[in-house]
C-alpha positions in Angstrom: 0.1 -0.2 -0.3 1.5 3.4 -1.0 2.4 5.7 1.8 2.2 9.4 2.2 5.1 11.1 3.4 4.9 14.6 5.2 5.5 17.4 4.4 5.2 16.9 0.7 1.2 17.6 -0.2 -0.8 14.4 -0.4 -1.7 15.1 -3.9 1.7 16.1 -5.2 3.0 12.6 -4.2 0.0 10.9 -5.7 1.0 12.8 -8.7 4.3 12.2 -8.7 3.4 8.3 -8.6 1.7 8.1 -11.9 3.8 10.4 -13.2 6.6 8.7 -12.6 4.6 5.2 -13.9 3.6 6.9 -17.0 7.1 8.2 -18.0 9.2 4.9 -17.1 6.7 3.0 -19.3 4.9 1.1 -16.7 1.6 2.4 -17.9 1.7 2.4 -21.5 -0.4 4.8 -23.8 -4.2 3.7 -23.0 -3.8 1.9 -19.6 -6.5 3.2 -17.3 -5.9 4.9 -14.3 -7.5 3.4 -11.0 -10.7 5.7 -10.0 -10.8 8.5 -7.2 -12.9 5.9 -5.6 -9.7 3.7 -5.7 -6.8 6.2 -4.8 -8.5 7.3 -2.2 -9.0 3.8 -0.4 -5.7 2.8 -1.7 -3.8 5.8 -0.2 -5.7 6.7 2.9 -6.5 10.0 1.4 -9.7 12.5 1.3 -11.6 12.0 -2.2 -10.8 15.8 -3.0 -7.2 15.0 -2.7 -7.2 12.0 -4.9 -9.5 13.9 -7.4 -6.9 17.1 -7.7 -3.8 14.6 -8.1 -5.8 13.1 -11.7 -6.5 16.9 -12.3 -3.2 17.9 -12.4 -2.3 14.7 -14.7 -4.8 15.5 -17.1 -3.2 19.6 -16.8 -0.1 18.0 -17.8 -1.1 16.1 -20.4 -0.5 12.9 -19.3 -3.8 11.3 -19.3 -7.1 12.0 -20.3 -10.7 11.5 -19.1 -14.0 10.5 -20.2 -17.1 8.9 -18.6 -15.3 5.3 -18.3 -12.3 6.5 -16.7 -8.6 8.6 -17.0 -6.3 6.6 -19.7 -2.8 7.3 -20.3 -2.4 9.7 -23.2 -0.7 9.3 -26.8 3.0 8.6 -26.5 3.3 12.5 -28.3 2.1 13.7 -25.4 4.7 12.9 -23.3 8.5 13.8 -22.5 11.5 13.3 -20.3 13.7 15.7 -19.1 17.7 15.2 -18.2 16.3 15.2 -14.5 13.5 12.4 -14.9 16.7 9.6 -16.8 19.3 10.3 -14.2 16.2 9.5 -11.6 15.2 6.8 -13.4 18.8 5.4 -13.3 18.9 5.8 -9.2 15.9 3.6 -9.5 16.0 0.9 -12.0 19.8 1.3 -13.3 19.1 2.7 -16.8 18.4 6.0 -18.0 15.6 4.6 -20.5 11.9 4.0 -20.0 10.3 0.6 -20.8 9.8 0.1 -24.6 12.3 2.7 -25.2 15.3 2.1 -27.7 18.0 3.7 -29.5 19.6 4.5 -32.9 23.2 5.4 -32.3 24.1 7.5 -35.6 27.7 8.8 -33.6 30.2 8.0 -31.2 33.2 8.5 -31.9 36.6 11.0 -30.9 36.2 14.4 -32.4 38.1 17.9 -32.0 36.1 19.6 -29.6 33.8 22.8 -30.8 35.0 25.9 -28.6 32.0 26.2 -26.8 32.4 22.7 -25.7 36.1 22.8 -24.9 35.5 25.3 -22.5 32.6 23.9 -21.1 35.4 21.0 -20.0 37.9 23.3 -19.2 39.7 21.8 -22.3 42.6 23.5 -24.5 42.3 24.5 -27.6 42.3 21.2 -30.0 41.7 18.8 -27.5 39.6 15.7 -28.3 36.2 14.9 -26.9 33.7 11.7 -26.9 30.5 12.6 -28.9 27.6 10.2 -29.4 24.3 11.2 -31.6 21.4 9.3 -31.3 17.3 9.0 -32.4 15.3 7.5 -29.2 12.5 5.6 -30.8 9.4 4.6 -28.3 6.7 2.2 -30.1 7.9 3.5 -33.6 7.1 7.1 -32.7 11.0 9.0 -32.7 11.1 10.8 -29.2 14.0 12.6 -29.4 17.2 13.7 -31.2 20.2 13.4 -28.6 24.0 14.5 -28.4 26.2 13.7 -25.6 29.6 14.9 -24.9 32.1 13.7 -22.6 35.8 14.4 -21.5 38.3 12.4 -24.5 40.4 10.8 -21.4 37.2 8.7 -21.0 37.7 7.2 -24.3 39.9 4.2 -22.5 38.6 4.4 -18.9 34.4 3.9 -20.6 35.0 1.9 -24.0 30.9 1.8 -24.0 30.8 5.4 -24.8 32.3 4.4 -28.1 29.6 1.9 -28.6 26.7 1.9 -31.3 24.7 -0.8 -29.4 21.4 0.9 -28.3 21.7 -0.4 -25.0 24.9 1.6 -24.4 22.8 4.7 -24.0 20.4 3.6 -21.5 23.7 2.6 -19.1 26.5 4.6 -19.5 26.1 6.2 -16.5 27.5 3.4 -14.6 30.5 3.3 -16.3 30.8 7.3 -16.0 30.3 6.5 -12.2 32.8 4.0 -12.2 35.7 5.8 -14.0 34.6 9.9 -12.4 32.8 8.8 -9.2 29.2 9.6 -8.4 27.1 12.4 -10.4 26.1 14.9 -7.6 24.2 17.8 -9.6 23.1 18.8 -12.6 21.6 21.7 -14.7 19.1 21.8 -16.9 18.2 24.2 -19.9 15.2 24.0 -22.0 13.7 26.5 -24.4 11.9 26.6 -27.6 13.4 27.0 -31.2 12.6 26.2 -34.6 14.4 22.7 -36.0 17.4 22.7 -38.6 18.2 20.4 -41.1 19.6 17.4 -39.0 17.3 17.8 -36.8 14.2 17.7 -38.9 15.8 14.6 -40.8 16.2 12.8 -37.7 12.7 13.4 -36.3 11.1 13.7 -39.5 9.5 17.1 -39.4 9.0 19.9 -41.9 12.3 22.0 -41.6 11.9 25.0 -39.4 9.3 23.0 -37.2 9.2 24.5 -33.6 10.9 22.3 -31.4 11.7 21.8 -27.5 15.1 22.0 -26.9 17.1 21.1 -23.9 20.8 20.9 -22.5 22.3 19.4 -19.6 25.0 19.5 -17.1 26.1 16.8 -15.4 28.8 17.0 -12.6 30.8 15.7 -9.9 32.8 16.5 -6.8 36.6 15.9 -7.1 39.2 17.3 -4.7 37.0 20.2 -3.9 36.4 21.1 -7.7 33.4 20.6 -9.8 34.2 18.8 -13.0 32.1 18.1 -15.7 31.0 14.8 -16.5 28.3 15.1 -19.4 27.1 17.9 -21.2 24.5 16.8 -23.2 21.5 18.6 -26.0 18.7 16.9 -27.0 15.5 18.0 -29.0 12.4 17.2 -28.9 9.5 16.9 -31.3 6.2 19.7 -31.0 3.4 19.0 -28.1 5.3 17.3 -26.0 4.8 18.1 -22.7 7.9 18.2 -20.0 7.0 17.5 -16.4 8.9 16.4 -13.1 8.8 17.2 -9.7 11.4 19.1 -7.0 11.3 19.6 -3.7 12.9 23.6 -2.6 14.4 24.2 0.9 15.0 27.2 2.7 18.7 27.3 4.1 18.4 29.0 7.6 20.3 32.5 7.9 
C-alpha cells in the first residue's frame, strides 16, 4: 500500500507516483488509471485530494478522462527531462523507459568545438567523445540527442564509443566508475525552429517548432566541480515536460 510522506502535499505525491509510472513506461498509452475512489482507498487520503492528483495529471497532458475513466494519453504527450532520466537511473539502473530503444548514429572522438572545450576546461584542439542518437518508443521518434564527454574517458569507459542501443541507457554506470558519482545537474530548456539535421532525424519539416534541452552533469573531485556529461537534445512539438522537485530554505 502506498504511503504518504510528510511534509509534501498528498496530492503531489500521488501525482508524482503516476507521473513516474507513465514516464517510465510502466503505464503504457491507453492504460486505465485507478478511479478516484480507488486512489482514495489505496492511499488513505480524502476523495478531493485524489481528484486533485488526477486533475494535475490531466493538466500536464499525461492522461485524458472520459465517462469510462482516466487513461494514459498518447506517447506524443510526454517527454522526459534530463532530471527524469537521472532519477530513473537511480531507481532502475538505466536512463531508459520501458519500450525505449535508440539508433546510435555517431560515437566517436572528435576535436572539441570551442564552446564544448570551454565547458570541459580543455585546451584548443583537445579531443572529446561525441555521441549522437535518436530515441524511439513504440516506433515513435521521441528525441534527437548529442552527448559530450572528455576524450580522456575513451579508454576508461570504452562503452562511450559503442553504437549499440543498450550503451545509451546504461552509460552512467561506466561514467561513475571512472569519475565518481554524479552529484549535481543543471537543465536548460527553450523552444526554437528545427534545423535541417534535426528535421531529418525526427521526420519533421525544416523549421518546425521544437523543444530543445541542454544539461550539465557534474561530480566533485578534490573540492572541485568536474563536468561529467554535457548533453543537448530536441523533442518534437506538442510534447509535455513535467517533473517534481523540492525547494528547501536554508536558515540564515
